[in-house]
C-alpha positions in Angstrom: -18.5 -9.0 -18.9 -21.8 -7.5 -19.8 -22.4 -6.5 -16.2 -19.0 -4.8 -16.1 -19.9 -2.9 -19.3 -23.2 -1.8 -17.9 -21.5 -0.7 -14.6 -18.9 1.4 -16.5 -21.7 2.9 -18.7 -23.7 3.8 -15.6 -20.6 5.5 -14.0 -19.7 7.6 -17.0 -17.4 4.9 -18.4 -14.4 6.0 -16.4 -12.8 4.2 -13.4 -11.8 6.6 -10.5 -8.5 8.4 -10.6 -7.0 7.8 -7.2 -5.1 10.7 -5.6 -1.4 10.9 -6.6 1.1 9.6 -4.1 2.9 12.2 -2.1 6.3 10.7 -2.7 8.1 8.2 -4.8 9.9 5.0 -3.7 13.1 6.1 -5.5 14.3 8.5 -8.1 13.6 6.0 -10.9 10.6 4.0 -9.4 7.3 5.5 -8.3 6.1 2.6 -6.1 7.7 -0.4 -4.5 6.3 -2.5 -7.4 5.2 -1.5 -10.9 1.8 0.3 -10.8 -0.1 -2.3 -12.8 1.2 -5.1 -10.5 0.2 -3.1 -7.4 -3.3 -2.5 -8.8 -3.8 -6.2 -9.3 -1.8 -7.7 -6.4 -1.6 -5.2 -3.6 -3.7 -7.3 -1.2 -1.4 -10.3 -1.8 1.6 -8.2 -0.8 -0.2 -6.8 2.3 -1.4 -10.3 3.4 2.1 -11.8 2.8 3.6 -8.9 4.8 1.1 -9.5 7.6 1.9 -13.2 7.8 5.7 -12.6 7.9 5.3 -10.0 10.6 2.7 -11.7 12.8 3.6 -15.4 12.3 7.3 -15.2 11.7 8.3 -12.0 13.5 10.0 -10.6 10.4 9.4 -6.9 10.0 10.2 -5.2 6.8 8.8 -2.0 5.5 8.8 -2.4 1.7 5.2 -3.9 1.6 4.1 -2.7 5.0 0.6 -1.2 5.3 2.0 1.8 7.2 4.3 2.7 4.3 1.4 2.4 1.8 -0.4 5.0 3.9 2.7 7.2 4.3 3.1 7.5 0.5 -0.5 7.4 -0.7 -2.6 9.3 1.8 -1.9 13.0 1.0 -3.0 15.9 3.2 -5.8 18.2 1.9 -5.1 21.8 1.1 -6.0 22.8 4.7 -3.4 20.3 6.1 -6.0 17.7 7.4 -6.0 14.2 6.1 -9.0 12.4 4.6 -10.4 9.6 6.6 -11.0 6.1 5.3 -14.4 6.1 3.6 -14.1 9.5 2.0 -13.6 9.5 -1.7 -10.4 11.6 -1.4 -8.7 8.9 0.6 -6.4 6.9 -1.6 -7.8 3.5 -0.7 -11.4 4.5 -0.7 -11.2 6.1 -4.1 -10.9 2.7 -5.8 -12.5 0.4 -3.2 -15.8 2.4 -3.2 -15.8 2.2 -7.0 -15.2 -1.6 -6.9 -17.7 -2.1 -4.1 -15.0 -3.7 -1.9 -15.3 -3.2 1.8 -12.0 -2.2 3.5 -11.7 -3.5 7.0 -8.0 -2.6 7.5 -8.8 0.6 9.3 -10.6 -1.1 12.1 -7.1 -1.6 13.6 -4.7 0.5 11.4 -4.4 4.2 11.1 -5.9 5.7 7.9 -3.4 8.5 7.7 0.4 8.9 8.3 1.5 8.8 12.0 5.3 8.9 11.6 7.8 9.8 8.8 8.3 7.2 6.1 11.4 5.0 6.2 10.9 4.2 2.5 12.6 7.0 0.7 15.6 7.5 -1.5 17.0 9.8 1.1 16.9 7.2 3.9 20.4 5.6 3.8 19.2 2.9 6.3 16.3 1.7 4.1 18.2 -0.5 1.7 20.4 -2.0 4.5 17.2 -2.8 6.5 15.6 -4.5 3.5 18.8 -6.5 2.7 19.2 -7.5 6.4 15.6 -8.7 6.5 15.9 -10.6 3.3 19.0 -12.5 4.7 16.9 -13.4 7.7 14.1 -14.7 5.5 16.5 -16.7 3.3 18.0 -18.4 6.4 14.6 -19.2 7.7 13.5 -20.7 4.4 16.6 -22.8 4.2 15.9 -24.1 7.7 12.3 -24.9 6.7 10.8 -22.5 9.3 8.7 -20.6 6.8 
């Protein structure tokens, strides 16, 4: 606790303010999960999503890394996107502060590559999520997960 207090004092006492997301999950909810929950558990969601996709072949977009990037990596004023490692990149803004190395971008894109499927205007999104949840439930009942 003392080390954290010293670190905060050395950094001006304020944690970083990450760039704002470029879109909201829905009209009533900013992110796919409450912000405090995402700050604490985002890696758990990403790892769980990875396991479902790679090991079980179940692809959903709600907690997909691609959709995190689509919402949270905003273009600069000149239209270019910040790259991972720069302080104006959403992930790097906090991970640099916390001294946590990000290795996601060795394989994944660090900026949006196609339009988001997670938006209130996408009529297929909720159907896709529901369909994939039904598949997961069936697999859980059969003991496959």
